[in-house]
N, C-alpha and C positions, 0 to 999 in steps of 0.2 A: 503492499499499499504506499502511497506517496504520504508525504508529510506535508503539514499545514505551510502554505505561502502566500503570497499576496497577489501571487500571478495565477493564471490559468492552470489547472493541473491534469493530467489525464491519468486515471485511476484505473489498476486492473486487479484481479483476485484470483484466488485458486480456491477459494471457501467453494465447500460441496453446497448442495442444495440443502441438506439439514441444517448445517451452519447458517445459511442464511435466513432460514425460516427462525430458527430458534434466537439469533442475534438481533434480528429485526425488532426495533421498539420506537414509541413515539417519542421523538425526540423535540423537545421545547425551547433548549437552549444551544444556540451556534456560534462558533466561530466566526465573527464578521470579516476576518481577514480572510478567509477561505473562499477562492471563486472557483467555480465549476467552468470548464473551456466551454465554446459555443459548440465544439467538436465531441467532445465527450457527451452533451447535453441530448447532441443529436444522435449519438450512438445509443445513448440509454433510451430514449423515445423510442428510436427506430426497433429495440428489444422489445418495449411495450407493446408496439403495434403489432405483435404476435397474437395479442391475446385474441380469444374468441370472440363471437358477435352474432347476433341471431341473422342468417343466411348470409353472412359475411358481408353484411352492410358497411361495417364499421362506423357509427355514427358518432365517433367520439371527434373533438377536435380540442386545442390547446393553446392557452396563450402564457408562455413563458416570459414572468415578469423578473428581468434580473436587475434593470435600471435601480439605483439606491432611490432616485426621486421618484419613480413610479410605486417603489415600495413603501415610501414614506405616505406615498398619496394613500395607499392599500390601508395602510396601517388602523385608521380610525373605523374604516368598513369592516374589518374585521376584529371589531372591538379592542383594538390595541395589544393584540398577542404578539409578544416581542419577537417572537420567530419570523414574522413577517420582514422586519426590516434586519434581522439578524443573519436568518439563512441566504446562501448565495443566490438563491431565486425561490420565486410561489410559482406555482405551475397550477394556473386554472383549469382545471378539466370541463368541458362543456359538451353536450350534446347537440346534435344539429336535426332539427324535426324536418327537415328536408334532403336527408344523407341519400335516400332512394334516387336521386337525382345523379349519384355518381356510379348507380350500379352497372351502366353500361360502361363505365371505363374500369371496373373491378374484373368484372367476368370478361371482357376484352383481352384485360392483360391476364387471365387464367387461362385463355384461348391459345393465346400466344405464345405462354409457356409450355403448351402441350399439356396441361391439366386436364382439358375436355375438349369434347369434338365440337365442331363449328355448331352442330344443330341443338347440342344441350348449351351451349354458351346463350344462343338465341331465345332458346325456350326460359332459361334462367331470367334473362334481363327483363322478358316481357312479363314474367309470371311475378318477379319480386318488386319491379316497378309498381305493376297494376294493385299488387297486396298493400304494399307499405303508403302508395300515396293515398288509399283509401282508409286505412286504420283510423278508428275513432280515436281522438287526440288524446284519451286517458289510456288506451292500449299502447298507441305510439311512445308515450312519455314512460311509462311500466319498462317497455323495450330498452328504451335510451338509457333509464336510470341502471337497468340491471347491465347493460353492455359497459355503461362507464364505470360500473362499479369493478367490474371485469379488468378491464385496462388500467385502471389506478392502483388494484393490488399489484398488476405485473410490473408497474412501473417501480413501485416500492420495491419490490422484490429486486428487481434490475438493480436498483439503485446501492441497494445494501451489498449486491454482489460484488459490485463496484467500489466499497468500503465508502460510500455516503451513506448520512441519515435522513430521515424524512418525519412527518406528523402530517396525516389527513386532516383537514380541518372543515367539520359542516358548520362552525361558529362564525358567520359572517351575514352582513346583511345583502343579501343576493339582488335586491331590487337596486341599490346603490351602486353594488358593484357594476350590474349590468349599465347604468346610469355612465358613471365614472369612467370606464373602460371601452364606452360605445360599441358594446356587444349587440349586434342585429335581434331582432326577435324571433329569427327561426333559432335561436341557441339557447339552450337551457344550462344554466350554470349548474354543475353536479358537486364538484368538490374543489376545494384549495389543497395543494401539495406543499409545504415548504419543504425544502430539501437543501441540504449541506453538509459541514462536518460539525459533528457534536462537540460542542464546548464543555457539554456535561452529560452524561448519559443518561438515557431515559429509565425511567423507574422500571426496573422489575414487575411482571405481574403474574398471576396464575391464572389458569384457564380451568372448567370441568373437564373431567374426565371423559374418555371414551363412554364409559359405562353408563355415566350421567346423563349423556345425550343422545347415544345411537340405540337404536333398536334393528333388530333383523327379521326383516320377512313381514312384522306385524307390527304396528305402532301402538305401543301401549303405555306412554309415559304419561 
């Protein structure tokens, strides 16, 4: 792993997946001198984009806020949570209500990559576009929130594997965020994720056991 610097840094890790999962914590105190390079942030986001989504529509969109001026602007909107200004960046995870408009691009790329025959590609484009463009608003939002949660978790695990720390944030004024950052009506704020290098480790926490939350074949909790 890299050491803390005041310049952009590329971090790699040989940690096992188990180490990453067990080591990830919600960190709220960050080294404000540590900056993640745009190159490494791009690679991290590229890994996050491998997350699954309904019909592979990929409705997630991201706003990476790493300007100190804009983090200061975000601070009161996020109820003055200090990680907003101390972290290297805050990633706003958004959902696109019109993501189906990119379905042709997604499936054409799959066809060009040899993943499906042309007839299948054409059928998928037609069926998926028709279905998603006519979904009731509450159903569309439920799908987008589900997919947004999947990509957010993948982003945080990718960050931890690279030696970075994160904290997901639902505590912010979504309406003020949308207005302050010029987010269009077609986009839904899902969560904010602060990312950087911990100045103080996140608190250890406990989980319920498998025996307490899992039943096999018949649900009797």
